[in-house]
N, C-alpha and C positions, 0 to 999 in steps of 0.2 A: 677099578673094580668096586662095586657097590655092595653094601651090606643089606641083606633082606630085611624089610620092615623099617628101614631108616629113610626118612624124607630127605631128598636131595635139595640143596639150596639153588635158588635161581641164579643164573649167571648175571654178572654186573652189566649195566647198560654199556653197550659199546665193546664189551669183552667177548672172548671166544665162547661158543656154545659148548657146554660140557658133554652134550650128547653126540656131537659130530667130531670126526677126526680133525686134527689141526690142519688148516689150509683148505678145508672144504668150504665153498661159498654157501652162505646161509640163504635158503630159498625165500623169496618174497611171499608174503601172505596173499591169499586169493583176493581179487578185487571185491570191495565191499565189506571185507572183514575189519572190524573196528580195531584200533590200536590198543593193545593190552595195557600200555603205559602212556596214556595221553598226557601231553604237557599241561602244566598249570596255566590258566588263562592269563595272558598278559606277560608271561615269562618268556624269555628267549629260548628257543629249542636247540639252536646250534645245528639244525638240519639244513641241508642244501636243497633249494627249490629247483624247479625245472629250469632248463637253459633258456636264455633270452633269445631275442631275434637273431643275434649275432653269435650265438653259441656260448656266451659267457655264463659262468656259474653265479647264480644269484642266491645269496644267503638271506634267510629271514631273521637271523640273529643280528643285533646291533653291533657295530664295530667300525673302526675307521677304514676307509678305502673300499667298503663293500657297497656296490651300487644297489639301488632299489628301483625296480621298474614296475610299472602297472600295465595291465593289458587293456585298460580303458582308453578312450580317445584323449589325445593331447589337447590341452586348452592353452591357447596363446593369449597372454596378457599383454595388452598394448596400452600405453598411456593415452588417455583421451582428454587431456587437459585442453589441448588446442581445439578439439571438437566442441567441448562444452563451452569454451570461451566464444567460439564462433556462433554457436546457437544462442548464447546469452546476448551477444551484441545484436544479433538479428531480431530477437524478441523485443529488446529495449527500443531499437530503432523503429520497429513496427508499431509499438505502443505510442511513442512520441509522435510519429507521423499521423497515426489515427487520431490522437488527441488533438493535434493541430487542425486536422481536416474537420473533425466533428465540431470544433469550436469556432471555425472561421469560414468553412466552405459552404455552409448551408444556413439559411435564415431560420431553420427549424431547430437547430442545435446551438446552444450557447455555452456549454460547459465542457471542459475536457473529460475524457473517460475516467471513471472511478473518482470523480471529484465530490467528496463527501460520502457519508455512510447512508444517507437517506435523502429523498427529495425534500425541498423546502416546504414549510407550511404555506398553504395558499395565502397570497397577499390580500390584505383588506384595503380596498380602494374607496376613496371618497366618491369618485366618479369612475367606475370600472369601464374597461373596453367592452364593446358590445358582445364579444364572444365569451366574456367572463361575467356578465351581469347576472346571469341566472344563479350562479353559485356564490356570488359575492356577499360578504358580511361587512357591516359598517366598521370602520376603524375605531379604536378606543381613545379616550382622552384620559388625563390624569390631573390631579390637584394635590398639592402637599404644602406643608408649612415647616420652615426651618426656624429653630430657636435662634434668637439674636442676643449676643452678649457684648461686653465691652470690647472684645477682640473681633467682633463681626459675627457673621452667620456660621453655624456649625456645619460640619461635613455632612453631605447627604448624597445618596445615589437612588435614583428612582426610574421607573419605566412604566409604560402603559400596559394595560392588561393583556394586549395582544403581542407585546414585546417588540413592536415595530420602531420604537424610539426609546433610547436610554440616555438619561441625563445625569451627569455627575457634577456636583457643585463642591469645590474644595473648601477647606477651612478658611473662613474670612473672605469668601467670594463676594459677599455683599457687606460693605462696611457698616459699622454701628451708626445709629442715628438717635439723637436725643428724643426720649419719650417713646421709642419704638421697641416692641417686644419680640417681633418675629418678622419673617419674610414669607409671603404666600407666593407659590409658583404654580402656574397652570400651563398645561400643554394640550393643544387642540389641533386635530388634523384639518388641512385646508386643501381644496382643489387647486393645483398649480395653474390651471387654465384661467383662474380668476385673478392671478397675480401678474406681475410684469414678466416679459420674456427673459429666458435664461441667457447667459453669455453666448456669443456667436461660436458655432462649432460644437455645441452641446445640446442634448435633449434631456428633458426632465424624466427621471426614473422614479415613479411612485408618487406618494403624497408629499405635499409641503406640510410643515408643522409650525405653529406659532407658539413661541415660548414667551410668557409674560411673568413678571415678578413685581411685587409691590410690598411696601412696608405695611406692617400691621401694628397698631390699629388705624393709622392715618390713611392708608390706601395710596400713598405716593408711589409713583412708578419708579422702578429700578431699571436702568438702561445698561450699565456696565457690569461685567462680571470679572472679578479678579482671580488671582491664583492659577491653578491648573485645572480649571473647569473644562469639561469636554462633553461632546454629544456623539451618540452612535445611532445611525439610521439603517434600517433594513430596507433593501430595495428588491423589486420584483424582477422576474425574467421578462424582457420586452419582446414584442413581436418584431421590432426593428433590429436589424443586425448592428452590433457594436464593433468598433475597431479594436478594442482591447477589453476582454472580460474582467481584467483586474484594474481597469482605469477609471473607476467611479470616484467622484469627488463630492465633498460637501460644499454646498453654496449657502451663503449667509446674506441676509438683507434686514436692515432695520425697519423698513416700511413695506417690504414685499414688492418693490418696484425695481430698485437697482441692486443687482446681485454681485457678491464678491466670492471668488473661488478660494477656499481654504486649503491649506496643506493637509492632505488626508492620507489615511491608511486604509486600503481596501483589502478585505478578506473574502475572496470569491467563494471559498468553501462554505461559508455561513451566510453569504449574500449580505454582508454588513460593511459599512464604511464609517470611519470615525475621524473626528478632528477636534482640535482645541476650540473652545467657545469663549469669546471675550465680550459678548453682548447678548442682550435679549432681542427678540424679533422673530424672523422667519428663517427656517432652515429647509433645505431641499437637496436631493441627490441629483447630480448631473453626470452624464457620460457622453463621450464622443461617438457618433454613429460611424459605421464603416464607410470608407470611400468607395464609390462605384467606379467602374471604368477599367481601363487597361491594366492599372496597377493591381487591382483586385484579381483580375484574370491571370496575370503573370504570377502572382503569389500562389494562387490555387494550383497552377500548373507545377510550380516548384514543389508544393506539398504532395501532389499526386505522384510526381517523380520520386520523391523520397519514399513514399509508401511502396512503390514498385520495387525500388532497390532493397528495401527491408524484406519484402516477400521473397526476392531472389536469394538473399542471404539465408533466410530460414529454410528455403527449399534445398539449397546447397548443403546445409548442415544435416538435413534429413537424409539426403542421398549418401553423404559420407558415412553416416551411421549405418545405413543398410549395407554399404560396401564393407565396412568393418565386420559386420555380422557374417557376411558371406565368406570373408577371409578366415574368420575364426572357426568355421565349420571344417573339421578334418576330413580328408579323403577316406574312402572305404578301406577298412583293414580287415585281415583275416581274423577269425576267432582264435583266442588263445588255446594253445595246446595243453 
């Protein structure tokens, strides 16, 4: 029984309704009516959601043993380490085969793919090939003087203005001489066609250079160079196919007639080869041309076969990837109730 004019308290959440007899089910609010007591965002409600596909009761409140189900499509996660590895192997194999073919199978290509960040500076010839004569510039010379002390010449590193030859004379490369104050060194480009033939099995690559040294002020010639003196030569790309793009060697000659092959370090990426220098005279770059005939044809066939295998590997990786995507697509499901 209520007292007139006195406000009645709201029933507690989950408790019996004071306005209904005990045991009478509470009617559901009409569809679209907002909940008078909405839960705080992010807090568990403790209410039971709709039944799942198999009739189980699904709670939105966190707790052990309560499953959570989503009405969205299932996404299957499969490890793709093997697929990625297969694709990587195929791409690497394709690159290596393409690099080998581009460097050896055609006379128009001499460098592997991606060899260097930019094309080399145009080479300056003493006597250029006919197809390069129009844009050719004359190569540079250089002249410098080293101080001479009681321990010999001082350390010096020099190059021509075009950078096609670099010369390093170590400390004491030229011994001291009575009454001499310095050593003058000159470097001049020379057409190799005016010199003696290079060793058998090699062709000249670029200009020859004559290195001369003399005491000052007497002008007496210096022939031997001591210490760890070295020379570096830049070589051009030849129209003649070479057997090994990294097989350039420095040739040395005292008189420009008889050549000696020096132990060299070739750097194809910068088109430069260097070697230790023990005497003045002439220096030149030599390289072996490619061998024509059945061996070259057999090698090209092997390279082409390797390229075909690499393409097959990459294609297989792509097909497997498409197949994985197809499997990951869920079948059609009914809309959630």
